[in-house]
GUTI-974415 format. One record per residue (C-alpha): chain; residue number from 1; residue in three letters; x, y, z. Coordinates in nm, 4 decimals, padded with zeros to 6 digits. Example, Ala and Ser with C-alpha at 12.3 -4.5 7.8 and 13.67 -1.06 7.14 Angstrom:
GUTI-974415
['A'; 1; 'ALA'; [01.2300; -00.4500; 00.7800]]
['A'; 2; 'SER'; [01.3670; -00.1060; 00.7140]]
END
This chain:
GUTI-974415
['A'; 1; 'MET'; [01.7244; -05.8537; -13.2296]]
['A'; 2; 'ARG'; [01.7724; -06.2083; -13.3277]]
['A'; 3; 'LYS'; [02.0691; -06.2508; -13.1333]]
['A'; 4; 'VAL'; [01.9414; -06.1062; -12.8330]]
['A'; 5; 'THR'; [01.6370; -06.3300; -12.8375]]
['A'; 6; 'ARG'; [01.8793; -06.6270; -12.8904]]
['A'; 7; 'PHE'; [02.0698; -06.4646; -12.5790]]
['A'; 8; 'PHE'; [01.7416; -06.5501; -12.3807]]
['A'; 9; 'TRP'; [01.6383; -06.8463; -12.4854]]
['A'; 10; 'PHE'; [01.9606; -06.9937; -12.3671]]
['A'; 11; 'CYS'; [01.9006; -06.7993; -12.0379]]
['A'; 12; 'SER'; [01.5681; -06.9534; -11.9948]]
['A'; 13; 'GLY'; [01.7335; -07.3159; -12.0801]]
['A'; 14; 'ALA'; [01.5041; -07.3967; -12.3725]]
['A'; 15; 'HIS'; [01.6209; -07.6188; -12.6318]]
['A'; 16; 'ILE'; [01.6580; -07.4032; -12.9291]]
['A'; 17; 'ASP'; [01.6157; -07.6187; -13.2242]]
['A'; 18; 'THR'; [01.2677; -07.7826; -13.0701]]
['A'; 19; 'LEU'; [01.1444; -07.3822; -12.9518]]
['A'; 20; 'LYS'; [01.2569; -07.2796; -13.3319]]
['A'; 21; 'LYS'; [00.9737; -07.4889; -13.4399]]
['A'; 22; 'TYR'; [00.7041; -07.3069; -13.2296]]
['A'; 23; 'PRO'; [00.6536; -06.9050; -13.2514]]
['A'; 24; 'ILE'; [00.3534; -06.8757; -13.0187]]
['A'; 25; 'GLU'; [00.6206; -06.9783; -12.7479]]
['A'; 26; 'HIS'; [00.8916; -06.7471; -12.8299]]
['A'; 27; 'ASN'; [00.7979; -06.4542; -12.6090]]
['A'; 28; 'LYS'; [00.7093; -06.6115; -12.3263]]
['A'; 29; 'TYR'; [01.0711; -06.8042; -12.3088]]
['A'; 30; 'VAL'; [01.2296; -06.4819; -12.3994]]
['A'; 31; 'GLY'; [01.0626; -06.3321; -12.0926]]
['A'; 32; 'ILE'; [01.1511; -06.5902; -11.8465]]
['A'; 33; 'GLY'; [01.5333; -06.6097; -11.9972]]
['A'; 34; 'ALA'; [01.5342; -06.2487; -11.9115]]
['A'; 35; 'THR'; [01.4441; -06.2501; -11.5822]]
['A'; 36; 'ILE'; [01.6660; -06.5160; -11.5048]]
['A'; 37; 'PHE'; [01.9177; -06.3530; -11.6681]]
['A'; 38; 'PHE'; [01.8559; -05.9602; -11.4607]]
['A'; 39; 'THR'; [01.8132; -06.1772; -11.1480]]
['A'; 40; 'ALA'; [02.1535; -06.3021; -11.1787]]
['A'; 41; 'LEU'; [02.2403; -05.9088; -11.2535]]
['A'; 42; 'PHE'; [02.0985; -05.7813; -10.9468]]
['A'; 43; 'ALA'; [02.2764; -06.0908; -10.7428]]
['A'; 44; 'SER'; [02.6256; -05.9920; -10.9165]]
['A'; 45; 'LEU'; [02.6292; -05.6136; -10.8110]]
['A'; 46; 'SER'; [02.4809; -05.7201; -10.4625]]
['A'; 47; 'GLY'; [02.7223; -06.0154; -10.4140]]
['A'; 48; 'GLY'; [03.0175; -05.7180; -10.5141]]
['A'; 49; 'TYR'; [02.8884; -05.4686; -10.3596]]
['A'; 50; 'ALA'; [02.9165; -05.6615; -09.9956]]
['A'; 51; 'MET'; [03.2775; -05.7921; -10.1173]]
['A'; 52; 'TYR'; [03.3531; -05.4699; -10.1508]]
['A'; 53; 'PHE'; [03.2878; -05.3856; -09.7848]]
['A'; 54; 'VAL'; [03.4012; -05.6618; -09.6472]]
['A'; 55; 'PHE'; [03.7890; -05.5872; -09.8285]]
['A'; 56; 'SER'; [03.7059; -05.1722; -09.7728]]
['A'; 57; 'GLY'; [04.0197; -04.9628; -09.7173]]
['A'; 58; 'GLY'; [04.1978; -05.2427; -09.9113]]
['A'; 59; 'GLY'; [04.3922; -05.1791; -10.2409]]
['A'; 60; 'PHE'; [04.2526; -05.4757; -10.4054]]
['A'; 61; 'ALA'; [03.8983; -05.3810; -10.2746]]
['A'; 62; 'VAL'; [03.7756; -05.2829; -10.6340]]
['A'; 63; 'GLY'; [03.9167; -05.5954; -10.7556]]
['A'; 64; 'PHE'; [03.7737; -05.8608; -10.5414]]
['A'; 65; 'ALA'; [03.4120; -05.7007; -10.5580]]
['A'; 66; 'ILE'; [03.4432; -05.7797; -10.9225]]
['A'; 67; 'LEU'; [03.5609; -06.1205; -10.9420]]
['A'; 68; 'PHE'; [03.3164; -06.2051; -10.6448]]
['A'; 69; 'GLY'; [03.0363; -06.0256; -10.7933]]
['A'; 70; 'LEU'; [03.1113; -06.1950; -11.1544]]
['A'; 71; 'ILE'; [03.1438; -06.5368; -10.9719]]
['A'; 72; 'TRP'; [02.8469; -06.5515; -10.7292]]
['A'; 73; 'GLY'; [02.6363; -06.3899; -10.9986]]
['A'; 74; 'THR'; [02.7047; -06.6404; -11.2596]]
['A'; 75; 'ALA'; [02.6165; -06.9396; -10.9957]]
['A'; 76; 'ILE'; [02.2925; -06.7581; -10.9198]]
['A'; 77; 'PHE'; [02.2739; -06.7856; -11.3282]]
['A'; 78; 'ASN'; [02.3403; -07.1171; -11.3611]]
['A'; 79; 'MET'; [02.1159; -07.2260; -11.0765]]
['A'; 80; 'ASP'; [01.7897; -07.0469; -11.1714]]
['A'; 81; 'ARG'; [01.8618; -07.1741; -11.5491]]
['A'; 82; 'TYR'; [01.8739; -07.5298; -11.4568]]
['A'; 83; 'ILE'; [01.5970; -07.5577; -11.1967]]
['A'; 84; 'VAL'; [01.3380; -07.2994; -11.4559]]
['A'; 85; 'SER'; [01.4365; -07.5488; -11.7350]]
['A'; 86; 'SER'; [01.3952; -07.9043; -11.4861]]
['A'; 87; 'ILE'; [01.0445; -07.8307; -11.3891]]
['A'; 88; 'ASN'; [00.8222; -08.0903; -11.5863]]
['A'; 89; 'LYS'; [00.5537; -07.9840; -11.7402]]
['A'; 90; 'GLU'; [00.4035; -08.3569; -11.8009]]
['A'; 91; 'GLY'; [00.2326; -08.3917; -11.4581]]
['A'; 92; 'SER'; [-00.0180; -08.2575; -11.2575]]
['A'; 93; 'THR'; [-00.0330; -07.8788; -11.0827]]
['A'; 94; 'ASN'; [00.0534; -08.0410; -10.7825]]
['A'; 95; 'GLN'; [00.3555; -08.2215; -10.8924]]
['A'; 96; 'GLN'; [00.4966; -07.9349; -11.0419]]
['A'; 97; 'ILE'; [00.4287; -07.7120; -10.7119]]
['A'; 98; 'LEU'; [00.6144; -07.9859; -10.5326]]
['A'; 99; 'GLN'; [00.8821; -08.0341; -10.7658]]
['A'; 100; 'ALA'; [00.9424; -07.6305; -10.7638]]
['A'; 101; 'SER'; [00.8924; -07.6331; -10.3900]]
['A'; 102; 'PRO'; [01.2755; -07.6564; -10.2743]]
['A'; 103; 'ARG'; [01.3420; -07.3678; -10.5775]]
['A'; 104; 'ILE'; [01.1026; -07.1600; -10.4075]]
['A'; 105; 'LEU'; [01.2634; -07.2094; -10.1034]]
['A'; 106; 'LEU'; [01.6129; -07.1207; -10.2147]]
['A'; 107; 'ALA'; [01.4632; -06.8426; -10.3851]]
['A'; 108; 'ILE'; [01.3673; -06.6995; -10.0588]]
['A'; 109; 'MET'; [01.7018; -06.7062; -09.9002]]
['A'; 110; 'ILE'; [01.8564; -06.5722; -10.2482]]
['A'; 111; 'GLY'; [01.6134; -06.3191; -10.2409]]
['A'; 112; 'VAL'; [01.7315; -06.2199; -09.8990]]
['A'; 113; 'VAL'; [02.1158; -06.2607; -09.9523]]
['A'; 114; 'ILE'; [02.0675; -06.0167; -10.2494]]
['A'; 115; 'SER'; [01.8393; -05.7634; -10.1195]]
['A'; 116; 'ARG'; [02.0371; -05.6674; -09.8028]]
['A'; 117; 'PRO'; [02.3420; -05.5430; -09.9835]]
['A'; 118; 'ILE'; [02.1066; -05.3376; -10.1956]]
['A'; 119; 'GLU'; [01.9310; -05.2012; -09.9025]]
['A'; 120; 'LEU'; [02.2392; -05.0916; -09.7559]]
['A'; 121; 'LYS'; [02.3328; -04.8588; -10.0339]]
['A'; 122; 'ILE'; [01.9915; -04.7413; -10.0205]]
['A'; 123; 'PHE'; [01.9732; -04.6525; -09.6647]]
['A'; 124; 'ASP'; [02.3273; -04.5418; -09.6780]]
['A'; 125; 'LYS'; [02.2809; -04.1711; -09.5338]]
['A'; 126; 'GLU'; [02.0514; -04.2989; -09.2646]]
['A'; 127; 'ILE'; [02.3546; -04.5484; -09.1866]]
['A'; 128; 'ARG'; [02.6034; -04.3761; -09.1601]]
['A'; 129; 'ASN'; [02.4088; -04.1336; -08.8995]]
['A'; 130; 'LYS'; [02.3183; -04.4311; -08.6721]]
['A'; 131; 'LEU'; [02.6576; -04.5695; -08.6743]]
['A'; 132; 'LYS'; [02.7657; -04.1951; -08.5700]]
['A'; 133; 'ASN'; [02.4856; -04.2301; -08.2829]]
['A'; 134; 'ALA'; [02.6370; -04.5598; -08.2329]]
['A'; 135; 'TYR'; [03.0342; -04.4376; -08.1923]]
['A'; 136; 'ILE'; [02.9152; -04.1741; -08.0056]]
['A'; 137; 'LYS'; [02.7194; -04.3501; -07.7352]]
['A'; 138; 'GLY'; [02.9792; -04.6003; -07.7193]]
['A'; 139; 'GLN'; [03.2700; -04.3385; -07.6310]]
['A'; 140; 'HIS'; [03.0238; -04.2153; -07.3813]]
['A'; 141; 'ARG'; [02.9741; -04.5268; -07.2257]]
['A'; 142; 'LYS'; [03.3400; -04.6351; -07.2204]]
['A'; 143; 'ILE'; [03.4226; -04.2814; -07.0339]]
['A'; 144; 'ASP'; [03.1470; -04.3922; -06.7814]]
['A'; 145; 'THR'; [03.2710; -04.7001; -06.7202]]
['A'; 146; 'LEU'; [03.6562; -04.6170; -06.6687]]
['A'; 147; 'GLU'; [03.5248; -04.3093; -06.4762]]
['A'; 148; 'LYS'; [03.3015; -04.5702; -06.2545]]
['A'; 149; 'THR'; [03.6233; -04.7744; -06.2116]]
['A'; 150; 'TYR'; [03.8336; -04.5267; -06.1366]]
['A'; 151; 'ASN'; [03.5918; -04.3826; -05.8415]]
['A'; 152; 'GLN'; [03.5550; -04.7180; -05.7437]]
['A'; 153; 'LYS'; [03.9493; -04.7725; -05.7109]]
['A'; 154; 'TYR'; [04.0747; -04.4601; -05.5523]]
['A'; 155; 'ALA'; [03.7454; -04.4373; -05.3435]]
['A'; 156; 'VAL'; [03.9288; -04.3907; -05.0333]]
['A'; 157; 'GLU'; [04.1932; -04.1283; -05.1575]]
['A'; 158; 'MET'; [03.9123; -03.9052; -05.3242]]
['A'; 159; 'GLY'; [03.7497; -03.9151; -04.9936]]
['A'; 160; 'LYS'; [04.0416; -03.7921; -04.8116]]
['A'; 161; 'ASP'; [04.0738; -03.5159; -05.1330]]
['A'; 162; 'ILE'; [03.6746; -03.4379; -05.0318]]
['A'; 163; 'ASP'; [03.7517; -03.4030; -04.6440]]
['A'; 164; 'TYR'; [04.0718; -03.1867; -04.6914]]
['A'; 165; 'LYS'; [03.8587; -02.9538; -04.9293]]
['A'; 166; 'LYS'; [03.6080; -02.9067; -04.6292]]
['A'; 167; 'GLU'; [03.8258; -02.8321; -04.3948]]
['A'; 168; 'SER'; [04.0207; -02.5797; -04.6180]]
['A'; 169; 'ASP'; [03.7031; -02.4225; -04.6847]]
['A'; 170; 'SER'; [03.5918; -02.4663; -04.3227]]
['A'; 171; 'LEU'; [03.9567; -02.2828; -04.1841]]
['A'; 172; 'THR'; [03.9180; -02.0009; -04.4827]]
['A'; 173; 'LYS'; [03.6052; -01.9006; -04.3112]]
['A'; 174; 'ASP'; [03.7410; -01.9513; -03.9730]]
['A'; 175; 'ILE'; [04.0623; -01.7303; -04.0933]]
['A'; 176; 'ASN'; [03.8606; -01.4204; -04.2362]]
['A'; 177; 'ARG'; [03.6206; -01.4418; -03.9263]]
['A'; 178; 'THR'; [03.9147; -01.4484; -03.6656]]
['A'; 179; 'ARG'; [04.1145; -01.1726; -03.8690]]
['A'; 180; 'TYR'; [03.7995; -00.9383; -03.8697]]
['A'; 181; 'GLN'; [03.7496; -00.9887; -03.5017]]
['A'; 182; 'LEU'; [04.1646; -00.8968; -03.4582]]
['A'; 183; 'ASN'; [04.0672; -00.5903; -03.6573]]
['A'; 184; 'GLN'; [03.8297; -00.5014; -03.4112]]
['A'; 185; 'GLU'; [03.9841; -00.6143; -03.1070]]
['A'; 186; 'VAL'; [04.3117; -00.3650; -03.2437]]
['A'; 187; 'PHE'; [04.0438; -00.0625; -03.3230]]
['A'; 188; 'GLY'; [03.8296; -00.0843; -03.0091]]
['A'; 189; 'ASP'; [03.5135; -00.1868; -03.1393]]
['A'; 190; 'LYS'; [03.2858; -00.3415; -02.8748]]
['A'; 191; 'SER'; [03.1105; -00.6653; -02.9752]]
['A'; 192; 'ASP'; [03.0267; -01.0511; -02.8366]]
['A'; 193; 'GLN'; [03.3855; -01.1453; -02.9519]]
['A'; 194; 'THR'; [03.5865; -00.8290; -02.8504]]
['A'; 195; 'SER'; [03.6552; -00.6714; -02.5791]]
['A'; 196; 'GLY'; [03.6462; -00.3381; -02.6459]]
['A'; 197; 'ILE'; [03.9620; -00.1876; -02.5594]]
['A'; 198; 'LYS'; [04.1291; -00.0192; -02.8529]]
['A'; 199; 'GLY'; [04.5422; -00.0821; -02.9008]]
['A'; 200; 'TYR'; [04.7278; -00.4068; -02.9248]]
['A'; 201; 'GLY'; [04.6475; -00.6148; -02.5565]]
['A'; 202; 'THR'; [04.6349; -00.9305; -02.4500]]
['A'; 203; 'TYR'; [04.2871; -01.0213; -02.6397]]
['A'; 204; 'ALA'; [04.4556; -00.8916; -02.9735]]
['A'; 205; 'LYS'; [04.7465; -01.1171; -02.9131]]
['A'; 206; 'GLN'; [04.5233; -01.4604; -02.7975]]
['A'; 207; 'LYS'; [04.3193; -01.3435; -03.1269]]
['A'; 208; 'GLU'; [04.6296; -01.2946; -03.3299]]
['A'; 209; 'GLY'; [04.7681; -01.6658; -03.1693]]
['A'; 210; 'PHE'; [04.4468; -01.8434; -03.3054]]
['A'; 211; 'LEU'; [04.4405; -01.6620; -03.6273]]
['A'; 212; 'GLN'; [04.8414; -01.8335; -03.6693]]
['A'; 213; 'GLU'; [04.7287; -02.1711; -03.5776]]
['A'; 214; 'LYS'; [04.4427; -02.1877; -03.8264]]
['A'; 215; 'GLU'; [04.7054; -02.0261; -04.0518]]
['A'; 216; 'ASP'; [04.9460; -02.2847; -03.9875]]
['A'; 217; 'ARG'; [04.6465; -02.5589; -04.0368]]
['A'; 218; 'LEU'; [04.5634; -02.4171; -04.3468]]
['A'; 219; 'LYS'; [04.8641; -02.4211; -04.4998]]
['A'; 220; 'LEU'; [04.9213; -02.7864; -04.4219]]
['A'; 221; 'VAL'; [04.5629; -02.8950; -04.4789]]
['A'; 222; 'THR'; [04.6553; -02.6979; -04.8938]]
['A'; 223; 'GLN'; [04.9468; -02.8659; -04.8902]]
['A'; 224; 'ASN'; [04.8536; -03.2373; -04.8449]]
['A'; 225; 'GLN'; [04.5306; -03.1409; -05.0493]]
['A'; 226; 'ASP'; [04.7761; -03.0527; -05.3617]]
['A'; 227; 'LYS'; [04.9797; -03.3738; -05.3056]]
['A'; 228; 'MET'; [04.6457; -03.5684; -05.3199]]
['A'; 229; 'ASP'; [04.5256; -03.3757; -05.6347]]
['A'; 230; 'GLN'; [04.8339; -03.4612; -05.8190]]
['A'; 231; 'TYR'; [04.8468; -03.8580; -05.7017]]
['A'; 232; 'LEU'; [04.4720; -03.8518; -05.8307]]
['A'; 233; 'ALA'; [04.6216; -03.6597; -06.1737]]
['A'; 234; 'GLN'; [04.8892; -03.8727; -06.1951]]
['A'; 235; 'ARG'; [04.6323; -04.1916; -06.1712]]
['A'; 236; 'LYS'; [04.3839; -04.0756; -06.3784]]
['A'; 237; 'ASP'; [04.6999; -04.0612; -06.6760]]
['A'; 238; 'TYR'; [04.7606; -04.3764; -06.5781]]
['A'; 239; 'GLU'; [04.4065; -04.5141; -06.5772]]
['A'; 240; 'GLY'; [04.3179; -04.3735; -06.9338]]
['A'; 241; 'LEU'; [04.1099; -04.0938; -06.8550]]
['A'; 242; 'ASN'; [04.2417; -03.8038; -06.9318]]
['A'; 243; 'THR'; [04.3239; -03.8955; -07.2662]]
['A'; 244; 'LEU'; [04.0257; -04.0485; -07.3759]]
['A'; 245; 'ARG'; [03.8081; -03.8002; -07.5358]]
['A'; 246; 'LEU'; [03.4423; -03.7584; -07.7653]]
['A'; 247; 'PHE'; [03.5219; -03.8665; -08.1427]]
['A'; 248; 'SER'; [03.5349; -03.4721; -08.3580]]
['A'; 249; 'ASP'; [03.2779; -03.4772; -08.6677]]
['A'; 250; 'HIS'; [03.5458; -03.5755; -08.8722]]
['A'; 251; 'GLN'; [03.6625; -03.8458; -08.6416]]
['A'; 252; 'LEU'; [03.2995; -03.9841; -08.6942]]
['A'; 253; 'ASP'; [03.2607; -03.9397; -09.0628]]
['A'; 254; 'SER'; [03.6027; -04.1560; -09.1041]]
['A'; 255; 'LEU'; [03.4972; -04.4068; -08.9064]]
['A'; 256; 'ALA'; [03.1238; -04.4503; -09.0498]]
['A'; 257; 'THR'; [03.2815; -04.4089; -09.3986]]
['A'; 258; 'VAL'; [03.5401; -04.7655; -09.3083]]
['A'; 259; 'ALA'; [03.2718; -04.9318; -09.1315]]
['A'; 260; 'GLY'; [03.2500; -05.3018; -09.2374]]
['A'; 261; 'PHE'; [03.0014; -05.5020; -09.3423]]
['A'; 262; 'ALA'; [02.9039; -05.6214; -08.9873]]
['A'; 263; 'ASP'; [02.8619; -05.2728; -08.8491]]
['A'; 264; 'ARG'; [02.6088; -05.1782; -09.1460]]
['A'; 265; 'ASN'; [02.4344; -05.4108; -09.1556]]
['A'; 266; 'TRP'; [02.3587; -05.3769; -08.7475]]
['A'; 267; 'ALA'; [02.2793; -04.9988; -08.8176]]
['A'; 268; 'LEU'; [02.0440; -05.1317; -09.1033]]
['A'; 269; 'GLY'; [01.8828; -05.3164; -08.8601]]
['A'; 270; 'GLN'; [01.8591; -05.0656; -08.5871]]
['A'; 271; 'LEU'; [01.6793; -04.8336; -08.8351]]
['A'; 272; 'GLY'; [01.3203; -05.0227; -08.7856]]
['A'; 273; 'TYR'; [01.3391; -04.8939; -08.4361]]
['A'; 274; 'ASN'; [01.3308; -04.5890; -08.2784]]
['A'; 275; 'ASP'; [01.5294; -04.4567; -07.9785]]
['A'; 276; 'ASP'; [01.3019; -04.5711; -07.6797]]
['A'; 277; 'GLY'; [01.3043; -04.9066; -07.8534]]
['A'; 278; 'THR'; [00.9603; -04.8951; -08.0377]]
['A'; 279; 'ARG'; [00.9066; -04.9765; -08.3688]]
['A'; 280; 'ASN'; [00.9849; -04.7377; -08.6737]]
['A'; 281; 'LEU'; [00.6826; -04.8349; -08.8708]]
['A'; 282; 'ASP'; [00.8100; -04.6271; -09.2087]]
['A'; 283; 'THR'; [01.1663; -04.7227; -09.2213]]
['A'; 284; 'TYR'; [01.0458; -05.1315; -09.1339]]
['A'; 285; 'LEU'; [00.8239; -05.1050; -09.3830]]
['A'; 286; 'ALA'; [01.0299; -04.9764; -09.6415]]
['A'; 287; 'GLU'; [01.3172; -05.2291; -09.5918]]
['A'; 288; 'THR'; [01.0146; -05.5697; -09.5958]]
['A'; 289; 'PHE'; [00.9063; -05.4464; -09.9119]]
['A'; 290; 'ILE'; [01.2477; -05.4140; -10.0894]]
['A'; 291; 'SER'; [01.3446; -05.7508; -09.9590]]
['A'; 292; 'TRP'; [01.0206; -05.9485; -10.0663]]
['A'; 293; 'LEU'; [01.0644; -05.7646; -10.3695]]
['A'; 294; 'PHE'; [01.3832; -05.9334; -10.4563]]
['A'; 295; 'ILE'; [01.2504; -06.2438; -10.3289]]
['A'; 296; 'LEU'; [00.9440; -06.2014; -10.5872]]
['A'; 297; 'PHE'; [01.1598; -06.1234; -10.8039]]
['A'; 298; 'GLU'; [01.3917; -06.4450; -10.7556]]
['A'; 299; 'CYS'; [01.1057; -06.6434; -10.7442]]
['A'; 300; 'LEU'; [00.9116; -06.4956; -11.0918]]
['A'; 301; 'PRO'; [01.1079; -06.7479; -11.3157]]
['A'; 302; 'VAL'; [00.9612; -07.0547; -11.1527]]
['A'; 303; 'PHE'; [00.6287; -06.8854; -11.0796]]
['A'; 304; 'VAL'; [00.5879; -06.8013; -11.4676]]
['A'; 305; 'LYS'; [00.6689; -07.1069; -11.5831]]
['A'; 306; 'LEU'; [00.4530; -07.2978; -11.2822]]
['A'; 307; 'MET'; [00.1540; -07.0534; -11.4227]]
['A'; 308; 'SER'; [00.2278; -07.0956; -11.7952]]
['A'; 309; 'PRO'; [00.0117; -07.3555; -11.9547]]
['A'; 310; 'LYS'; [00.1328; -07.6590; -12.1301]]
['A'; 311; 'GLY'; [00.2226; -07.5594; -12.4559]]
['A'; 312; 'PRO'; [00.3384; -07.7062; -12.7697]]
['A'; 313; 'TYR'; [00.6877; -07.6736; -12.7113]]
['A'; 314; 'ASP'; [00.6510; -07.8697; -12.3992]]
['A'; 315; 'VAL'; [00.4637; -08.1534; -12.5773]]
['A'; 316; 'ALA'; [00.7247; -08.1389; -12.8451]]
['A'; 317; 'LEU'; [01.0001; -08.1482; -12.5769]]
['A'; 318; 'ALA'; [00.8276; -08.4078; -12.4011]]
['A'; 319; 'LYS'; [00.7800; -08.5948; -12.7280]]
['A'; 320; 'THR'; [01.1499; -08.5528; -12.7822]]
['A'; 321; 'ALA'; [01.2702; -08.6646; -12.4488]]
['A'; 322; 'GLU'; [01.0186; -08.9693; -12.5139]]
['A'; 323; 'ALA'; [01.2004; -09.0303; -12.8491]]
['A'; 324; 'ASN'; [01.5497; -08.9986; -12.7103]]
['A'; 325; 'MET'; [01.4750; -09.3001; -12.4459]]
['A'; 326; 'TYR'; [01.3235; -09.4868; -12.6967]]
['A'; 327; 'PHE'; [01.6069; -09.4487; -12.9114]]
['A'; 328; 'ALA'; [01.8814; -09.5084; -12.6472]]
['A'; 329; 'GLU'; [01.6782; -09.8399; -12.5350]]
['A'; 330; 'LYS'; [01.6973; -09.9204; -12.8902]]
['A'; 331; 'ASP'; [02.0565; -09.8250; -12.9020]]
['A'; 332; 'LYS'; [02.1079; -10.0739; -12.6012]]
['A'; 333; 'GLU'; [01.9317; -10.3587; -12.7959]]
['A'; 334; 'ARG'; [02.1050; -10.2789; -13.0516]]
['A'; 335; 'ASP'; [02.4569; -10.3042; -12.8784]]
['A'; 336; 'VAL'; [02.3445; -10.5974; -12.6630]]
['A'; 337; 'ALA'; [02.2621; -10.8190; -13.0326]]
['A'; 338; 'VAL'; [02.5954; -10.7239; -13.1863]]
['A'; 339; 'THR'; [02.8116; -10.8077; -12.8479]]
['A'; 340; 'ASP'; [02.5734; -11.1408; -12.8680]]
['A'; 341; 'GLU'; [02.6697; -11.1909; -13.1960]]
['A'; 342; 'VAL'; [03.0343; -11.1264; -13.1714]]
['A'; 343; 'TYR'; [03.0481; -11.3177; -12.8713]]
['A'; 344; 'ASP'; [02.8773; -11.6186; -13.0558]]
['A'; 345; 'HIS'; [03.1266; -11.5973; -13.3595]]
['A'; 346; 'HIS'; [03.3929; -11.5778; -13.1276]]
['A'; 347; 'LEU'; [03.2916; -11.9025; -12.9551]]
['A'; 348; 'ASP'; [03.1985; -12.0664; -13.3004]]
['A'; 349; 'GLU'; [03.5764; -11.9795; -13.4003]]
['A'; 350; 'ASP'; [03.7053; -12.1168; -13.0365]]
['A'; 351; 'VAL'; [03.5305; -12.4388; -13.0775]]
['A'; 352; 'ALA'; [03.6147; -12.4930; -13.4535]]
['A'; 353; 'LYS'; [03.9821; -12.4184; -13.3335]]
['A'; 354; 'ARG'; [03.9810; -12.6569; -13.0441]]
['A'; 355; 'LYS'; [03.8083; -12.9686; -13.2602]]
['A'; 356; 'LYS'; [04.1006; -12.8841; -13.5062]]
['A'; 357; 'LEU'; [04.3571; -12.9161; -13.2247]]
['A'; 358; 'ILE'; [04.1839; -13.2579; -13.0979]]
['A'; 359; 'SER'; [04.1385; -13.3838; -13.4845]]
['A'; 360; 'GLY'; [04.4867; -13.3050; -13.4946]]
['A'; 361; 'GLN'; [04.6448; -13.4720; -13.1746]]
['A'; 362; 'SER'; [04.4462; -13.7638; -13.2836]]
['A'; 363; 'GLU'; [04.5798; -13.8283; -13.6086]]
['A'; 364; 'TYR'; [04.9409; -13.7667; -13.4464]]
['A'; 365; 'ASP'; [04.8835; -14.0047; -13.1517]]
['A'; 366; 'LEU'; [04.7807; -14.2734; -13.4330]]
['A'; 367; 'GLY'; [05.0236; -14.2634; -13.6703]]
['A'; 368; 'ASN'; [05.3044; -14.2881; -13.4266]]
['A'; 369; 'HIS'; [05.1711; -14.5070; -13.1975]]
['A'; 370; 'ARG'; [05.2637; -14.9368; -13.2145]]
['A'; 371; 'TYR'; [04.9810; -15.1546; -13.1460]]
['A'; 372; 'ASP'; [05.1975; -15.4669; -13.2100]]
END
């Protein structure tokens, strides 16, 4: 238990030797340290999960996720620990808030970054369904676009094909009607279109000739229609219309599984809206509450430090800092004094040496110089 307490003290950035002297402050800094630690832990899990989807499908996806998660969690831990420990309780409330404001803004951004990958995991089933629907709609749009382009590109040929079909249908009806009238003429059935004379006579031969002409024309139209159908079928193959199919359920599951972080993030954003574009309030509130929960959790160490009253540890820490500053100033004065004394000593020695040299030179000059 003692090791855990000391670990959380370390996480809070407290000066452990000073904190030991004030038991009343122990629990407060255990709480601050635990909050910082678990914030970094959530950041590590979130960053690792996000990186896993970046390298999803790769052989080193898990390794990269673990490595990035550790680096990201350590960075968040170090940042939280430094900023929380740097809040000075000696200043006024406004000064403390001003001092902590950059940290609060940073916490909001960190909270959003941490919460997003976790939201992706929480809404994983709904995201998969949204992605499947998006892939199906995308495939429909692709098919519709190809068909529209195909219809515009081969509008003349398709118009001819339709004309051939219309003419073929008309000729088929005429042939059936003419064949019926020919039978009536041969068997002597009297009508508006027949003579009523039984046998294969002149009128029957005329009707047979009309029938043959129409059958020849139908054969030609049918051949042209078949050629046009074959040409359009080849064009469909060339344009890719015949090979493009809607995704099967198995393909949709595979696509949703290997979807990247950007696609899943887009799908998560779309969960807040219904198919008609209106706001899906339930999902939107759930996403918002999760985001704000992590933002609040990220800001909590700063809020705890700001809301906590100034305790004996803060006073002792300020006095220790003041004493250290005083000691540093005195240490500086000592170094300056020592430097001055050493400089003066070297100066005196240099002056004495210079005097000795001058005196020796003078004696030498006097002894060797003649004045006669």
